[in-house]
C-alpha positions as CSV (number, residue, x, y, z in Angstrom):
1,M,14.1,40.6,121.5
2,A,16.1,39.3,124.4
3,I,14.5,38.5,127.7
4,G,15.8,41.0,130.3
5,V,16.9,39.2,133.5
6,V,18.0,40.6,136.9
7,V,19.8,38.2,139.3
8,V,19.2,38.9,143.0
9,G,21.8,37.5,145.3
10,A,24.3,37.8,142.6
11,T,27.5,37.6,144.7
12,G,26.6,34.3,146.4
13,R,27.9,31.1,145.0
14,M,24.6,30.2,143.3
15,G,24.0,33.8,142.3
16,S,27.5,34.1,140.8
17,A,26.9,31.0,138.7
18,A,23.5,32.2,137.6
19,R,24.9,35.6,136.7
20,A,27.5,34.0,134.4
21,A,25.0,31.5,132.9
22,V,22.5,34.3,132.0
23,E,25.3,36.3,130.4
24,E,26.2,33.3,128.2
25,A,22.7,32.2,127.4
26,D,21.2,32.9,124.0
27,G,18.1,34.9,124.1
28,L,18.7,36.3,127.6
29,E,20.2,39.7,128.6
30,L,21.5,40.4,132.1
31,V,20.2,43.9,132.8
32,A,21.1,44.2,136.5
33,T,22.7,42.4,139.4
34,I,21.5,42.9,142.9
35,D,23.1,42.2,146.3
36,R,24.0,44.1,149.5
37,T,27.7,43.8,148.9
38,G,30.2,42.9,146.1
39,D,30.5,43.7,142.4
40,V,26.9,44.4,141.6
41,T,24.9,47.1,139.7
42,H,22.5,47.9,142.5
43,N,21.9,47.1,146.2
44,S,18.1,46.5,146.0
45,V,15.5,45.8,143.4
46,E,13.8,49.2,144.2
47,Q,16.8,50.9,142.6
48,I,16.3,49.5,139.1
49,D,14.0,50.4,136.3
50,A,11.4,47.7,136.3
51,S,10.5,48.4,132.7
52,T,13.8,47.0,131.6
53,V,13.3,43.6,133.4
54,D,11.2,40.7,132.2
55,V,12.4,38.1,134.8
56,M,13.8,38.3,138.3
57,V,15.9,35.4,139.4
58,D,16.0,35.3,143.2
59,L,18.7,33.3,144.9
60,T,18.7,35.0,148.3
61,V,17.3,34.1,151.7
62,A,13.6,33.9,152.7
63,E,13.5,37.3,154.4
64,A,15.0,39.1,151.4
65,A,12.9,37.1,148.9
66,R,9.7,38.1,150.5
67,A,10.3,41.8,149.7
68,N,11.7,41.0,146.3
69,L,8.6,39.1,145.4
70,V,6.4,41.9,146.4
71,W,8.3,44.2,144.1
72,A,8.2,41.7,141.2
73,A,4.4,41.2,141.5
74,A,3.7,44.9,141.8
75,N,5.8,45.7,138.7
76,G,4.6,42.9,136.4
77,V,8.0,41.1,136.5
78,H,8.2,37.3,136.3
79,A,10.0,35.7,139.2
80,V,12.1,32.6,139.2
81,V,12.8,31.7,142.8
82,G,15.4,29.2,144.1
83,T,15.3,30.6,147.7
84,T,14.3,28.0,150.3
85,G,12.5,28.6,153.7
86,L,9.4,30.3,152.3
87,S,6.3,29.6,154.4
88,E,2.9,28.5,153.2
89,D,1.7,32.0,153.9
90,D,4.4,33.3,151.6
91,I,3.3,30.9,148.9
92,D,-0.3,31.9,149.4
93,R,0.6,35.5,149.0
94,C,2.5,34.8,145.8
95,R,-0.6,32.9,144.5
96,S,-2.8,36.0,145.1
97,E,-0.4,38.7,144.1
98,F,1.1,37.3,140.8
99,V,-1.7,38.3,138.5
100,D,0.0,40.4,135.9
101,S,3.2,38.3,135.9
102,N,4.1,34.7,136.8
103,C,6.1,33.1,139.6
104,L,8.1,29.9,139.8
105,I,9.2,28.6,143.2
106,A,11.4,25.6,142.7
107,P,13.1,23.6,145.5
108,N,15.7,22.4,143.0
109,F,16.7,23.5,139.5
110,A,18.9,20.4,138.7
111,I,16.9,18.6,136.0
112,G,18.2,15.3,137.3
113,A,16.8,16.1,140.8
114,V,13.4,16.9,139.3
115,L,13.4,13.6,137.5
116,M,14.5,11.8,140.7
117,M,11.5,13.2,142.6
118,R,9.2,12.2,139.8
119,F,10.6,8.7,139.6
120,A,10.2,8.2,143.3
121,E,6.6,9.5,143.1
122,L,5.8,7.0,140.4
123,A,7.3,4.1,142.3
124,A,5.6,5.0,145.7
125,P,2.3,3.1,145.2
126,W,4.2,-0.1,144.8
127,F,6.1,0.0,148.1
128,D,5.2,-0.1,151.8
129,T,8.0,1.9,153.3
130,C,10.2,4.8,152.3
131,E,12.9,6.9,153.8
132,I,14.9,9.8,152.4
133,I,18.5,10.7,153.1
134,E,19.6,14.2,152.0
135,L,23.2,15.3,152.1
136,H,24.4,18.9,151.7
137,H,27.5,21.0,152.3
138,D,28.1,22.3,155.8
139,N,27.2,25.9,155.0
140,K,23.5,25.0,154.4
141,I,21.6,26.5,157.3
142,D,18.2,24.8,156.9
143,A,17.3,21.2,157.5
144,P,15.7,19.2,156.0
145,S,16.2,20.6,152.5
146,G,13.4,22.0,150.4
147,T,13.9,19.2,147.9
148,S,13.6,16.4,150.5
149,R,10.4,18.0,152.0
150,T,8.9,18.3,148.5
151,T,9.9,14.7,147.7
152,A,8.4,13.4,150.9
153,D,5.2,15.3,150.4
154,R,4.8,13.9,146.9
155,I,5.6,10.4,147.9
156,A,3.2,10.4,150.8
157,A,0.5,11.8,148.6
158,A,1.1,9.1,146.0
159,S,-0.1,6.3,148.3
160,P,-2.3,6.1,151.3
161,D,-0.8,2.8,152.5
162,W,2.5,3.3,154.4
163,A,3.6,0.9,157.1
164,A,3.9,2.2,160.6
165,D,7.3,2.8,162.1
166,P,8.2,-0.3,164.1
167,T,10.6,1.6,166.4
168,L,9.5,1.2,170.0
169,D,12.5,2.7,171.8
170,E,14.4,5.6,170.2
171,M,17.6,5.3,172.3
172,V,18.9,8.7,170.9
173,P,16.2,11.3,170.3
174,G,16.1,12.2,166.6
175,C,18.0,9.2,165.3
176,R,15.0,8.1,163.3
177,G,15.0,11.4,161.4
178,G,12.2,13.9,160.9
179,L,8.7,12.8,159.9
180,V,7.2,14.5,156.9
181,A,3.5,14.3,156.0
182,D,3.1,11.8,158.9
183,A,4.5,9.1,156.7
184,I,8.1,9.6,155.4
185,R,11.3,9.8,157.5
186,V,13.9,12.3,156.3
187,H,17.5,12.2,157.5
188,S,19.7,15.3,157.0
189,V,23.5,15.1,156.6
190,R,25.6,18.3,156.7
191,M,29.2,17.6,155.8
192,R,32.3,19.2,154.3
193,G,33.0,17.9,150.8
194,M,29.3,17.6,149.9
195,L,27.3,19.9,147.6
196,A,23.7,18.6,147.1
197,H,22.7,15.0,147.1
198,Q,19.5,13.0,147.8
199,E,18.7,9.3,148.1
200,V,15.2,7.9,148.2
201,I,15.0,4.3,149.5
202,L,11.7,2.5,148.9
203,G,11.1,-0.9,150.5
204,A,8.6,-3.8,150.1
205,A,8.8,-7.5,151.0
206,G,12.0,-8.9,149.6
207,Q,13.1,-5.8,147.7
208,T,14.2,-2.2,147.8
209,L,14.5,0.5,145.1
210,T,16.9,3.3,145.5
211,V,16.6,6.5,143.5
212,R,19.5,8.9,143.9
213,H,20.7,12.2,142.5
214,D,24.0,14.0,143.0
215,S,25.0,17.5,142.2
216,Y,28.7,17.9,142.4
217,D,28.9,21.4,141.1
218,R,26.5,24.4,141.0
219,S,26.7,24.3,137.2
220,S,24.1,21.4,137.5
221,F,21.4,24.0,138.5
222,M,22.0,26.4,135.6
223,P,20.2,24.6,132.7
224,G,17.0,24.6,134.8
225,I,17.3,28.3,135.8
226,I,18.0,29.3,132.2
227,H,15.1,27.2,130.9
228,A,12.8,28.7,133.5
229,C,13.7,32.2,132.4
230,R,12.9,31.4,128.8
231,V,9.5,29.8,129.4
232,I,8.0,31.4,132.5
233,G,5.9,33.7,130.4
234,D,4.0,30.7,129.3
235,H,3.0,29.5,132.8
236,R,0.3,31.6,134.3
237,G,0.3,32.5,138.0
238,L,2.2,30.6,140.6
239,T,4.0,27.3,139.8
240,I,5.7,25.1,142.5
241,G,8.5,23.0,141.1
242,L,10.1,22.8,137.7
243,D,8.1,19.8,136.6
244,S,5.5,21.4,134.4
245,F,8.2,23.6,132.8
246,L,9.8,20.3,131.6
247,G,6.6,18.8,130.4
248,L,6.3,16.6,133.5
249,K,3.4,16.3,135.9
250,G,3.3,19.4,138.2
251,T,2.7,19.5,141.9
């Protein structure tokens, strides 16, 4: 029997791509599309019959996702969430409410990006310094990106020994980037012509290691979303990040 999927945020660029990917995927059935405007079947999740849905894919904004996640948890629907900007309180709420169904919140569905984060985490204990440059299109409203924050948190946790920032005089406030986990500097670029890119630069005496991932098209995120829809039933409760769904170490 096919897995019934509803895509929320179905008229945005990511949502439109996810909608098409679900329609083309073996073993999945697109049962509804949700958005406030555009060519969709419904305007809110409350309008659909939850008994027809196995998985909700949420690609909206944090405010909308909060309500959608409450609906999914209350109706026993699995949630695959690519929305950024959710707070720690939101995550804690998902952890407590997803009892009869499961929830994945992933900062990035590109499998290459997931591997990039894992590679950087593995390398971190062998280096003294690290900085992250994340580059996105000029319509992205949040900075730094969820991917860069997650990467920085994981790198910082992988080693207790990070060299202090030698900067004594920041001539232009903010030029050294934002500090994540009191250890890793993150620099955000917002530029026309970009989509989603991240470079992790690790340094030690006499050497640097650069790990970079580039998404040039939103199609790069679709294999991860489709895979998550297929296997989320096997991952109980709340999962942060796609790692464990790929057989990698989770966070």
